[in-house]
Structures are given as C-alpha cells and as structure tokens.
PDB file of N, CA, C and O in Angstrom:
ATOM      1  N   MET A   1     -20.661  18.051 -25.118  1.00  0.00           N
ATOM      2  CA  MET A   1     -20.845  16.740 -24.543  1.00  0.00           C
ATOM      3  C   MET A   1     -19.569  16.354 -23.803  1.00  0.00           C
ATOM      4  O   MET A   1     -18.462  16.678 -24.232  1.00  0.00           O
ATOM      5  N   LYS A   2     -19.744  15.663 -22.692  1.00  0.00           N
ATOM      6  CA  LYS A   2     -18.607  15.207 -21.894  1.00  0.00           C
ATOM      7  C   LYS A   2     -18.508  13.689 -22.011  1.00  0.00           C
ATOM      8  O   LYS A   2     -19.517  12.985 -22.032  1.00  0.00           O
ATOM      9  N   ALA A   3     -17.283  13.207 -22.087  1.00  0.00           N
ATOM     10  CA  ALA A   3     -17.035  11.768 -22.111  1.00  0.00           C
ATOM     11  C   ALA A   3     -16.114  11.415 -20.953  1.00  0.00           C
ATOM     12  O   ALA A   3     -15.152  12.123 -20.657  1.00  0.00           O
ATOM     13  N   LYS A   4     -16.432  10.309 -20.314  1.00  0.00           N
ATOM     14  CA  LYS A   4     -15.555   9.754 -19.283  1.00  0.00           C
ATOM     15  C   LYS A   4     -15.095   8.395 -19.784  1.00  0.00           C
ATOM     16  O   LYS A   4     -15.904   7.564 -20.197  1.00  0.00           O
ATOM     17  N   VAL A   5     -13.793   8.181 -19.742  1.00  0.00           N
ATOM     18  CA  VAL A   5     -13.217   6.901 -20.146  1.00  0.00           C
ATOM     19  C   VAL A   5     -12.608   6.268 -18.899  1.00  0.00           C
ATOM     20  O   VAL A   5     -11.722   6.841 -18.265  1.00  0.00           O
ATOM     21  N   HIS A   6     -13.096   5.078 -18.559  1.00  0.00           N
ATOM     22  CA  HIS A   6     -12.580   4.322 -17.412  1.00  0.00           C
ATOM     23  C   HIS A   6     -11.631   3.266 -17.958  1.00  0.00           C
ATOM     24  O   HIS A   6     -12.042   2.372 -18.698  1.00  0.00           O
ATOM     25  N   VAL A   7     -10.360   3.372 -17.589  1.00  0.00           N
ATOM     26  CA  VAL A   7      -9.338   2.446 -18.070  1.00  0.00           C
ATOM     27  C   VAL A   7      -8.858   1.594 -16.892  1.00  0.00           C
ATOM     28  O   VAL A   7      -8.453   2.117 -15.853  1.00  0.00           O
ATOM     29  N   THR A   8      -8.911   0.280 -17.076  1.00  0.00           N
ATOM     30  CA  THR A   8      -8.464  -0.643 -16.030  1.00  0.00           C
ATOM     31  C   THR A   8      -7.614  -1.743 -16.650  1.00  0.00           C
ATOM     32  O   THR A   8      -7.729  -2.039 -17.839  1.00  0.00           O
ATOM     33  N   LEU A   9      -6.775  -2.334 -15.842  1.00  0.00           N
ATOM     34  CA  LEU A   9      -5.994  -3.476 -16.310  1.00  0.00           C
ATOM     35  C   LEU A   9      -6.910  -4.668 -16.534  1.00  0.00           C
ATOM     36  O   LEU A   9      -7.863  -4.871 -15.783  1.00  0.00           O
ATOM     37  N   LYS A  10      -6.627  -5.450 -17.556  1.00  0.00           N
ATOM     38  CA  LYS A  10      -7.405  -6.650 -17.823  1.00  0.00           C
ATOM     39  C   LYS A  10      -7.186  -7.655 -16.706  1.00  0.00           C
ATOM     40  O   LYS A  10      -6.137  -7.669 -16.061  1.00  0.00           O
ATOM     41  N   ARG A  11      -8.189  -8.495 -16.485  1.00  0.00           N
ATOM     42  CA  ARG A  11      -8.047  -9.585 -15.518  1.00  0.00           C
ATOM     43  C   ARG A  11      -6.890 -10.459 -15.977  1.00  0.00           C
ATOM     44  O   ARG A  11      -6.737 -10.698 -17.175  1.00  0.00           O
ATOM     45  N   GLY A  12      -6.104 -10.923 -15.078  1.00  0.00           N
ATOM     46  CA  GLY A  12      -4.959 -11.748 -15.433  1.00  0.00           C
ATOM     47  C   GLY A  12      -3.672 -10.949 -15.555  1.00  0.00           C
ATOM     48  O   GLY A  12      -2.586 -11.528 -15.535  1.00  0.00           O
ATOM     49  N   VAL A  13      -3.773  -9.622 -15.683  1.00  0.00           N
ATOM     50  CA  VAL A  13      -2.590  -8.768 -15.718  1.00  0.00           C
ATOM     51  C   VAL A  13      -2.283  -8.357 -14.285  1.00  0.00           C
ATOM     52  O   VAL A  13      -3.156  -7.850 -13.582  1.00  0.00           O
ATOM     53  N   LEU A  14      -1.060  -8.573 -13.857  1.00  0.00           N
ATOM     54  CA  LEU A  14      -0.685  -8.227 -12.488  1.00  0.00           C
ATOM     55  C   LEU A  14      -0.840  -6.732 -12.244  1.00  0.00           C
ATOM     56  O   LEU A  14      -0.524  -5.915 -13.109  1.00  0.00           O
ATOM     57  N   ASP A  15      -1.329  -6.383 -11.055  1.00  0.00           N
ATOM     58  CA  ASP A  15      -1.547  -4.989 -10.680  1.00  0.00           C
ATOM     59  C   ASP A  15      -0.770  -4.704  -9.392  1.00  0.00           C
ATOM     60  O   ASP A  15      -1.346  -4.764  -8.306  1.00  0.00           O
ATOM     61  N   PRO A  16       0.528  -4.393  -9.493  1.00  0.00           N
ATOM     62  CA  PRO A  16       1.334  -4.176  -8.294  1.00  0.00           C
ATOM     63  C   PRO A  16       0.857  -2.993  -7.461  1.00  0.00           C
ATOM     64  O   PRO A  16       0.967  -3.024  -6.236  1.00  0.00           O
ATOM     65  N   GLN A  17       0.334  -1.959  -8.096  1.00  0.00           N
ATOM     66  CA  GLN A  17      -0.171  -0.817  -7.341  1.00  0.00           C
ATOM     67  C   GLN A  17      -1.395  -1.229  -6.523  1.00  0.00           C
ATOM     68  O   GLN A  17      -1.533  -0.830  -5.367  1.00  0.00           O
ATOM     69  N   GLY A  18      -2.272  -2.019  -7.116  1.00  0.00           N
ATOM     70  CA  GLY A  18      -3.437  -2.518  -6.387  1.00  0.00           C
ATOM     71  C   GLY A  18      -3.035  -3.395  -5.218  1.00  0.00           C
ATOM     72  O   GLY A  18      -3.614  -3.297  -4.136  1.00  0.00           O
ATOM     73  N   LYS A  19      -2.038  -4.258  -5.431  1.00  0.00           N
ATOM     74  CA  LYS A  19      -1.548  -5.122  -4.349  1.00  0.00           C
ATOM     75  C   LYS A  19      -0.967  -4.292  -3.205  1.00  0.00           C
ATOM     76  O   LYS A  19      -1.191  -4.605  -2.036  1.00  0.00           O
ATOM     77  N   ALA A  20      -0.221  -3.235  -3.536  1.00  0.00           N
ATOM     78  CA  ALA A  20       0.374  -2.378  -2.509  1.00  0.00           C
ATOM     79  C   ALA A  20      -0.710  -1.660  -1.701  1.00  0.00           C
ATOM     80  O   ALA A  20      -0.597  -1.531  -0.482  1.00  0.00           O
ATOM     81  N   ILE A  21      -1.751  -1.198  -2.376  1.00  0.00           N
ATOM     82  CA  ILE A  21      -2.846  -0.526  -1.668  1.00  0.00           C
ATOM     83  C   ILE A  21      -3.595  -1.515  -0.789  1.00  0.00           C
ATOM     84  O   ILE A  21      -3.948  -1.193   0.345  1.00  0.00           O
ATOM     85  N   ALA A  22      -3.841  -2.713  -1.301  1.00  0.00           N
ATOM     86  CA  ALA A  22      -4.528  -3.736  -0.502  1.00  0.00           C
ATOM     87  C   ALA A  22      -3.729  -4.069   0.749  1.00  0.00           C
ATOM     88  O   ALA A  22      -4.294  -4.197   1.835  1.00  0.00           O
ATOM     89  N   HIS A  23      -2.422  -4.209   0.600  1.00  0.00           N
ATOM     90  CA  HIS A  23      -1.567  -4.499   1.757  1.00  0.00           C
ATOM     91  C   HIS A  23      -1.609  -3.349   2.762  1.00  0.00           C
ATOM     92  O   HIS A  23      -1.710  -3.582   3.967  1.00  0.00           O
ATOM     93  N   ALA A  24      -1.531  -2.117   2.278  1.00  0.00           N
ATOM     94  CA  ALA A  24      -1.565  -0.953   3.175  1.00  0.00           C
ATOM     95  C   ALA A  24      -2.890  -0.871   3.919  1.00  0.00           C
ATOM     96  O   ALA A  24      -2.910  -0.562   5.111  1.00  0.00           O
ATOM     97  N   LEU A  25      -3.999  -1.144   3.233  1.00  0.00           N
ATOM     98  CA  LEU A  25      -5.306  -1.109   3.892  1.00  0.00           C
ATOM     99  C   LEU A  25      -5.407  -2.180   4.974  1.00  0.00           C
ATOM    100  O   LEU A  25      -5.960  -1.931   6.045  1.00  0.00           O
ATOM    101  N   GLN A  26      -4.872  -3.372   4.697  1.00  0.00           N
ATOM    102  CA  GLN A  26      -4.880  -4.431   5.711  1.00  0.00           C
ATOM    103  C   GLN A  26      -4.032  -4.031   6.911  1.00  0.00           C
ATOM    104  O   GLN A  26      -4.396  -4.305   8.055  1.00  0.00           O
ATOM    105  N   THR A  27      -2.902  -3.384   6.649  1.00  0.00           N
ATOM    106  CA  THR A  27      -2.033  -2.910   7.727  1.00  0.00           C
ATOM    107  C   THR A  27      -2.746  -1.879   8.592  1.00  0.00           C
ATOM    108  O   THR A  27      -2.517  -1.802   9.799  1.00  0.00           O
ATOM    109  N   LEU A  28      -3.610  -1.090   7.964  1.00  0.00           N
ATOM    110  CA  LEU A  28      -4.366  -0.065   8.700  1.00  0.00           C
ATOM    111  C   LEU A  28      -5.610  -0.632   9.378  1.00  0.00           C
ATOM    112  O   LEU A  28      -6.356   0.110  10.017  1.00  0.00           O
ATOM    113  N   GLY A  29      -5.842  -1.936   9.246  1.00  0.00           N
ATOM    114  CA  GLY A  29      -6.953  -2.562   9.946  1.00  0.00           C
ATOM    115  C   GLY A  29      -8.197  -2.779   9.108  1.00  0.00           C
ATOM    116  O   GLY A  29      -9.225  -3.192   9.645  1.00  0.00           O
ATOM    117  N   PHE A  30      -8.143  -2.517   7.822  1.00  0.00           N
ATOM    118  CA  PHE A  30      -9.293  -2.744   6.948  1.00  0.00           C
ATOM    119  C   PHE A  30      -9.187  -4.148   6.362  1.00  0.00           C
ATOM    120  O   PHE A  30      -8.662  -4.342   5.265  1.00  0.00           O
ATOM    121  N   ALA A  31      -9.696  -5.120   7.111  1.00  0.00           N
ATOM    122  CA  ALA A  31      -9.515  -6.523   6.741  1.00  0.00           C
ATOM    123  C   ALA A  31     -10.552  -7.011   5.735  1.00  0.00           C
ATOM    124  O   ALA A  31     -10.404  -8.113   5.207  1.00  0.00           O
ATOM    125  N   GLY A  32     -11.582  -6.244   5.453  1.00  0.00           N
ATOM    126  CA  GLY A  32     -12.670  -6.695   4.591  1.00  0.00           C
ATOM    127  C   GLY A  32     -12.420  -6.516   3.102  1.00  0.00           C
ATOM    128  O   GLY A  32     -13.331  -6.743   2.305  1.00  0.00           O
ATOM    129  N   VAL A  33     -11.224  -6.118   2.698  1.00  0.00           N
ATOM    130  CA  VAL A  33     -10.925  -5.898   1.289  1.00  0.00           C
ATOM    131  C   VAL A  33     -10.189  -7.120   0.742  1.00  0.00           C
ATOM    132  O   VAL A  33      -9.111  -7.468   1.221  1.00  0.00           O
ATOM    133  N   GLU A  34     -10.778  -7.767  -0.263  1.00  0.00           N
ATOM    134  CA  GLU A  34     -10.157  -8.958  -0.845  1.00  0.00           C
ATOM    135  C   GLU A  34      -9.179  -8.619  -1.951  1.00  0.00           C
ATOM    136  O   GLU A  34      -8.094  -9.197  -2.016  1.00  0.00           O
ATOM    137  N   ASP A  35      -9.549  -7.682  -2.833  1.00  0.00           N
ATOM    138  CA  ASP A  35      -8.729  -7.395  -4.007  1.00  0.00           C
ATOM    139  C   ASP A  35      -8.941  -5.952  -4.429  1.00  0.00           C
ATOM    140  O   ASP A  35     -10.030  -5.401  -4.265  1.00  0.00           O
ATOM    141  N   ILE A  36      -7.907  -5.351  -4.966  1.00  0.00           N
ATOM    142  CA  ILE A  36      -7.992  -3.977  -5.471  1.00  0.00           C
ATOM    143  C   ILE A  36      -7.367  -3.943  -6.851  1.00  0.00           C
ATOM    144  O   ILE A  36      -6.277  -4.476  -7.058  1.00  0.00           O
ATOM    145  N   ARG A  37      -8.047  -3.325  -7.786  1.00  0.00           N
ATOM    146  CA  ARG A  37      -7.532  -3.087  -9.130  1.00  0.00           C
ATOM    147  C   ARG A  37      -7.512  -1.575  -9.322  1.00  0.00           C
ATOM    148  O   ARG A  37      -8.541  -0.920  -9.162  1.00  0.00           O
ATOM    149  N   VAL A  38      -6.377  -1.026  -9.657  1.00  0.00           N
ATOM    150  CA  VAL A  38      -6.220   0.411  -9.838  1.00  0.00           C
ATOM    151  C   VAL A  38      -6.363   0.744 -11.323  1.00  0.00           C
ATOM    152  O   VAL A  38      -5.831   0.048 -12.187  1.00  0.00           O
ATOM    153  N   GLY A  39      -7.085   1.809 -11.591  1.00  0.00           N
ATOM    154  CA  GLY A  39      -7.267   2.247 -12.963  1.00  0.00           C
ATOM    155  C   GLY A  39      -7.196   3.761 -13.028  1.00  0.00           C
ATOM    156  O   GLY A  39      -6.702   4.419 -12.112  1.00  0.00           O
ATOM    157  N   LYS A  40      -7.697   4.294 -14.120  1.00  0.00           N
ATOM    158  CA  LYS A  40      -7.709   5.749 -14.266  1.00  0.00           C
ATOM    159  C   LYS A  40      -8.999   6.156 -14.964  1.00  0.00           C
ATOM    160  O   LYS A  40      -9.595   5.381 -15.711  1.00  0.00           O
ATOM    161  N   VAL A  41      -9.417   7.397 -14.702  1.00  0.00           N
ATOM    162  CA  VAL A  41     -10.575   7.985 -15.358  1.00  0.00           C
ATOM    163  C   VAL A  41     -10.088   9.198 -16.125  1.00  0.00           C
ATOM    164  O   VAL A  41      -9.414  10.066 -15.570  1.00  0.00           O
ATOM    165  N   ILE A  42     -10.431   9.255 -17.401  1.00  0.00           N
ATOM    166  CA  ILE A  42     -10.051  10.376 -18.253  1.00  0.00           C
ATOM    167  C   ILE A  42     -11.336  11.087 -18.652  1.00  0.00           C
ATOM    168  O   ILE A  42     -12.233  10.471 -19.227  1.00  0.00           O
ATOM    169  N   GLU A  43     -11.432  12.381 -18.351  1.00  0.00           N
ATOM    170  CA  GLU A  43     -12.608  13.166 -18.709  1.00  0.00           C
ATOM    171  C   GLU A  43     -12.286  14.045 -19.906  1.00  0.00           C
ATOM    172  O   GLU A  43     -11.275  14.746 -19.919  1.00  0.00           O
ATOM    173  N   LEU A  44     -13.149  14.002 -20.907  1.00  0.00           N
ATOM    174  CA  LEU A  44     -12.966  14.772 -22.130  1.00  0.00           C
ATOM    175  C   LEU A  44     -14.180  15.665 -22.362  1.00  0.00           C
ATOM    176  O   LEU A  44     -15.316  15.209 -22.236  1.00  0.00           O
ATOM    177  N   GLN A  45     -13.954  16.908 -22.692  1.00  0.00           N
ATOM    178  CA  GLN A  45     -15.033  17.798 -23.101  1.00  0.00           C
ATOM    179  C   GLN A  45     -15.020  17.837 -24.625  1.00  0.00           C
ATOM    180  O   GLN A  45     -14.040  18.274 -25.229  1.00  0.00           O
ATOM    181  N   LEU A  46     -16.097  17.383 -25.242  1.00  0.00           N
ATOM    182  CA  LEU A  46     -16.161  17.257 -26.694  1.00  0.00           C
ATOM    183  C   LEU A  46     -17.036  18.349 -27.303  1.00  0.00           C
ATOM    184  O   LEU A  46     -17.960  18.845 -26.657  1.00  0.00           O
ATOM    185  N   THR A  47     -16.745  18.717 -28.532  1.00  0.00           N
ATOM    186  CA  THR A  47     -17.560  19.716 -29.222  1.00  0.00           C
ATOM    187  C   THR A  47     -18.750  19.085 -29.927  1.00  0.00           C
ATOM    188  O   THR A  47     -19.728  19.776 -30.213  1.00  0.00           O
ATOM    189  N   SER A  48     -18.692  17.812 -30.207  1.00  0.00           N
ATOM    190  CA  SER A  48     -19.762  17.128 -30.923  1.00  0.00           C
ATOM    191  C   SER A  48     -21.015  17.014 -30.066  1.00  0.00           C
ATOM    192  O   SER A  48     -20.936  16.696 -28.880  1.00  0.00           O
ATOM    193  N   ALA A  49     -22.168  17.274 -30.670  1.00  0.00           N
ATOM    194  CA  ALA A  49     -23.451  17.106 -29.987  1.00  0.00           C
ATOM    195  C   ALA A  49     -24.101  15.779 -30.371  1.00  0.00           C
ATOM    196  O   ALA A  49     -25.072  15.360 -29.740  1.00  0.00           O
ATOM    197  N   ASP A  50     -23.578  15.119 -31.392  1.00  0.00           N
ATOM    198  CA  ASP A  50     -24.107  13.847 -31.866  1.00  0.00           C
ATOM    199  C   ASP A  50     -23.477  12.712 -31.060  1.00  0.00           C
ATOM    200  O   ASP A  50     -22.263  12.511 -31.099  1.00  0.00           O
ATOM    201  N   GLU A  51     -24.312  11.973 -30.331  1.00  0.00           N
ATOM    202  CA  GLU A  51     -23.797  10.925 -29.439  1.00  0.00           C
ATOM    203  C   GLU A  51     -23.076   9.819 -30.200  1.00  0.00           C
ATOM    204  O   GLU A  51     -22.046   9.328 -29.738  1.00  0.00           O
ATOM    205  N   THR A  52     -23.592   9.426 -31.342  1.00  0.00           N
ATOM    206  CA  THR A  52     -22.971   8.362 -32.127  1.00  0.00           C
ATOM    207  C   THR A  52     -21.585   8.783 -32.617  1.00  0.00           C
ATOM    208  O   THR A  52     -20.624   8.018 -32.530  1.00  0.00           O
ATOM    209  N   ALA A  53     -21.497  10.008 -33.132  1.00  0.00           N
ATOM    210  CA  ALA A  53     -20.211  10.521 -33.614  1.00  0.00           C
ATOM    211  C   ALA A  53     -19.222  10.692 -32.464  1.00  0.00           C
ATOM    212  O   ALA A  53     -18.038  10.388 -32.603  1.00  0.00           O
ATOM    213  N   ALA A  54     -19.723  11.184 -31.322  1.00  0.00           N
ATOM    214  CA  ALA A  54     -18.857  11.390 -30.161  1.00  0.00           C
ATOM    215  C   ALA A  54     -18.310  10.059 -29.667  1.00  0.00           C
ATOM    216  O   ALA A  54     -17.124   9.947 -29.355  1.00  0.00           O
ATOM    217  N   ARG A  55     -19.172   9.050 -29.595  1.00  0.00           N
ATOM    218  CA  ARG A  55     -18.725   7.728 -29.128  1.00  0.00           C
ATOM    219  C   ARG A  55     -17.676   7.149 -30.076  1.00  0.00           C
ATOM    220  O   ARG A  55     -16.681   6.579 -29.627  1.00  0.00           O
ATOM    221  N   ALA A  56     -17.893   7.291 -31.369  1.00  0.00           N
ATOM    222  CA  ALA A  56     -16.932   6.780 -32.351  1.00  0.00           C
ATOM    223  C   ALA A  56     -15.595   7.500 -32.223  1.00  0.00           C
ATOM    224  O   ALA A  56     -14.539   6.877 -32.331  1.00  0.00           O
ATOM    225  N   GLU A  57     -15.638   8.811 -31.992  1.00  0.00           N
ATOM    226  CA  GLU A  57     -14.401   9.584 -31.853  1.00  0.00           C
ATOM    227  C   GLU A  57     -13.632   9.166 -30.598  1.00  0.00           C
ATOM    228  O   GLU A  57     -12.415   8.991 -30.636  1.00  0.00           O
ATOM    229  N   VAL A  58     -14.351   9.009 -29.496  1.00  0.00           N
ATOM    230  CA  VAL A  58     -13.692   8.609 -28.242  1.00  0.00           C
ATOM    231  C   VAL A  58     -13.167   7.180 -28.354  1.00  0.00           C
ATOM    232  O   VAL A  58     -12.098   6.869 -27.829  1.00  0.00           O
ATOM    233  N   GLU A  59     -13.904   6.318 -29.027  1.00  0.00           N
ATOM    234  CA  GLU A  59     -13.444   4.938 -29.255  1.00  0.00           C
ATOM    235  C   GLU A  59     -12.107   4.950 -30.002  1.00  0.00           C
ATOM    236  O   GLU A  59     -11.190   4.205 -29.656  1.00  0.00           O
ATOM    237  N   ALA A  60     -12.005   5.793 -31.021  1.00  0.00           N
ATOM    238  CA  ALA A  60     -10.754   5.910 -31.779  1.00  0.00           C
ATOM    239  C   ALA A  60      -9.635   6.446 -30.889  1.00  0.00           C
ATOM    240  O   ALA A  60      -8.498   5.983 -30.980  1.00  0.00           O
ATOM    241  N   MET A  61      -9.943   7.409 -30.038  1.00  0.00           N
ATOM    242  CA  MET A  61      -8.938   7.956 -29.116  1.00  0.00           C
ATOM    243  C   MET A  61      -8.418   6.867 -28.182  1.00  0.00           C
ATOM    244  O   MET A  61      -7.223   6.796 -27.898  1.00  0.00           O
ATOM    245  N   CYS A  62      -9.336   6.019 -27.709  1.00  0.00           N
ATOM    246  CA  CYS A  62      -8.947   4.954 -26.785  1.00  0.00           C
ATOM    247  C   CYS A  62      -8.031   3.942 -27.452  1.00  0.00           C
ATOM    248  O   CYS A  62      -7.019   3.541 -26.877  1.00  0.00           O
ATOM    249  N   THR A  63      -8.382   3.531 -28.656  1.00  0.00           N
ATOM    250  CA  THR A  63      -7.577   2.505 -29.313  1.00  0.00           C
ATOM    251  C   THR A  63      -6.233   3.036 -29.801  1.00  0.00           C
ATOM    252  O   THR A  63      -5.272   2.278 -29.939  1.00  0.00           O
ATOM    253  N   LYS A  64      -6.168   4.343 -30.063  1.00  0.00           N
ATOM    254  CA  LYS A  64      -4.919   4.919 -30.570  1.00  0.00           C
ATOM    255  C   LYS A  64      -3.996   5.450 -29.479  1.00  0.00           C
ATOM    256  O   LYS A  64      -2.777   5.456 -29.653  1.00  0.00           O
ATOM    257  N   LEU A  65      -4.567   5.905 -28.337  1.00  0.00           N
ATOM    258  CA  LEU A  65      -3.713   6.554 -27.347  1.00  0.00           C
ATOM    259  C   LEU A  65      -4.095   6.309 -25.895  1.00  0.00           C
ATOM    260  O   LEU A  65      -3.229   6.000 -25.076  1.00  0.00           O
ATOM    261  N   LEU A  66      -5.365   6.440 -25.562  1.00  0.00           N
ATOM    262  CA  LEU A  66      -5.752   6.501 -24.154  1.00  0.00           C
ATOM    263  C   LEU A  66      -5.630   5.177 -23.413  1.00  0.00           C
ATOM    264  O   LEU A  66      -5.438   5.168 -22.197  1.00  0.00           O
ATOM    265  N   ALA A  67      -5.738   4.063 -24.122  1.00  0.00           N
ATOM    266  CA  ALA A  67      -5.637   2.752 -23.474  1.00  0.00           C
ATOM    267  C   ALA A  67      -4.683   1.864 -24.253  1.00  0.00           C
ATOM    268  O   ALA A  67      -4.650   1.888 -25.484  1.00  0.00           O
ATOM    269  N   ASN A  68      -3.915   1.089 -23.523  1.00  0.00           N
ATOM    270  CA  ASN A  68      -3.072   0.069 -24.140  1.00  0.00           C
ATOM    271  C   ASN A  68      -3.934  -1.189 -24.210  1.00  0.00           C
ATOM    272  O   ASN A  68      -4.034  -1.936 -23.236  1.00  0.00           O
ATOM    273  N   THR A  69      -4.548  -1.416 -25.354  1.00  0.00           N
ATOM    274  CA  THR A  69      -5.545  -2.480 -25.464  1.00  0.00           C
ATOM    275  C   THR A  69      -4.968  -3.886 -25.316  1.00  0.00           C
ATOM    276  O   THR A  69      -5.725  -4.853 -25.238  1.00  0.00           O
ATOM    277  N   VAL A  70      -3.662  -4.013 -25.277  1.00  0.00           N
ATOM    278  CA  VAL A  70      -3.051  -5.324 -25.038  1.00  0.00           C
ATOM    279  C   VAL A  70      -3.249  -5.730 -23.578  1.00  0.00           C
ATOM    280  O   VAL A  70      -3.517  -6.895 -23.282  1.00  0.00           O
ATOM    281  N   ILE A  71      -3.116  -4.763 -22.668  1.00  0.00           N
ATOM    282  CA  ILE A  71      -3.205  -5.086 -21.239  1.00  0.00           C
ATOM    283  C   ILE A  71      -4.321  -4.344 -20.510  1.00  0.00           C
ATOM    284  O   ILE A  71      -4.540  -4.589 -19.324  1.00  0.00           O
ATOM    285  N   GLU A  72      -5.032  -3.444 -21.187  1.00  0.00           N
ATOM    286  CA  GLU A  72      -6.064  -2.640 -20.526  1.00  0.00           C
ATOM    287  C   GLU A  72      -7.411  -2.762 -21.223  1.00  0.00           C
ATOM    288  O   GLU A  72      -7.493  -2.905 -22.442  1.00  0.00           O
ATOM    289  N   ASP A  73      -8.462  -2.699 -20.414  1.00  0.00           N
ATOM    290  CA  ASP A  73      -9.829  -2.576 -20.901  1.00  0.00           C
ATOM    291  C   ASP A  73     -10.270  -1.144 -20.678  1.00  0.00           C
ATOM    292  O   ASP A  73      -9.710  -0.440 -19.838  1.00  0.00           O
ATOM    293  N   TYR A  74     -11.268  -0.712 -21.424  1.00  0.00           N
ATOM    294  CA  TYR A  74     -11.808   0.621 -21.201  1.00  0.00           C
ATOM    295  C   TYR A  74     -13.316   0.613 -21.402  1.00  0.00           C
ATOM    296  O   TYR A  74     -13.866  -0.215 -22.128  1.00  0.00           O
ATOM    297  N   ALA A  75     -13.965   1.560 -20.736  1.00  0.00           N
ATOM    298  CA  ALA A  75     -15.406   1.753 -20.867  1.00  0.00           C
ATOM    299  C   ALA A  75     -15.651   3.231 -21.078  1.00  0.00           C
ATOM    300  O   ALA A  75     -15.045   4.073 -20.414  1.00  0.00           O
ATOM    301  N   ILE A  76     -16.537   3.541 -22.000  1.00  0.00           N
ATOM    302  CA  ILE A  76     -16.841   4.934 -22.334  1.00  0.00           C
ATOM    303  C   ILE A  76     -18.209   5.287 -21.792  1.00  0.00           C
ATOM    304  O   ILE A  76     -19.174   4.543 -21.963  1.00  0.00           O
ATOM    305  N   GLU A  77     -18.279   6.438 -21.133  1.00  0.00           N
ATOM    306  CA  GLU A  77     -19.534   6.967 -20.602  1.00  0.00           C
ATOM    307  C   GLU A  77     -19.722   8.366 -21.185  1.00  0.00           C
ATOM    308  O   GLU A  77     -18.868   9.234 -21.006  1.00  0.00           O
ATOM    309  N   LEU A  78     -20.824   8.583 -21.874  1.00  0.00           N
ATOM    310  CA  LEU A  78     -21.121   9.900 -22.446  1.00  0.00           C
ATOM    311  C   LEU A  78     -22.196  10.601 -21.631  1.00  0.00           C
ATOM    312  O   LEU A  78     -23.185   9.989 -21.227  1.00  0.00           O
ATOM    313  N   VAL A  79     -21.990  11.898 -21.395  1.00  0.00           N
ATOM    314  CA  VAL A  79     -22.951  12.711 -20.650  1.00  0.00           C
ATOM    315  C   VAL A  79     -23.229  13.954 -21.485  1.00  0.00           C
ATOM    316  O   VAL A  79     -22.313  14.691 -21.850  1.00  0.00           O
ATOM    317  N   ALA A  80     -24.500  14.175 -21.780  1.00  0.00           N
ATOM    318  CA  ALA A  80     -24.870  15.338 -22.600  1.00  0.00           C
ATOM    319  C   ALA A  80     -24.726  16.637 -21.832  1.00  0.00           C
ATOM    320  O   ALA A  80     -24.996  17.709 -22.375  1.00  0.00           O
TER     321      ALA A  80
END
C-alpha cells in the first residue's frame, strides 16, 4: 500500500516561500494569482495491506516526525 502525506503550513502562519513565489509570478506577468502556500508531499510505500492499520501507522509518523503539528497541517491519502 502507498501513502501520500500532504503537509502544509496552517492558516495564519507566515509563508515567506509562498510570498516569494507569488511575487516572482507577478513579475513574470501572471497577475491572476492571489495567494500561494508552499507545502510538501511525502510518499511512503507501506508493507501493511490493512487500510485501518496503515492509516494509524502513518498518523503516528506524522505526529512524531513528518509534520510539525504546531505550525503545520497534514492530510493522509492511502492508495492500495
């Protein structure tokens, strides 16, 4: 089973990388972009075939290492 974890900064947390990209896009003539939030995607190949167990394991990974839950949100996507 494969898991994808999408980690993004929480709303209200400043995102300087997103601001820099938004400014660069405006400089390049892309005026239709209002806001950019930069995050990361972590792909994991899991040995577990049980979706409930896999989700619980990835949830533990996120809270212990993959995401800083003080300033980041995360979403888990499982693919069989």
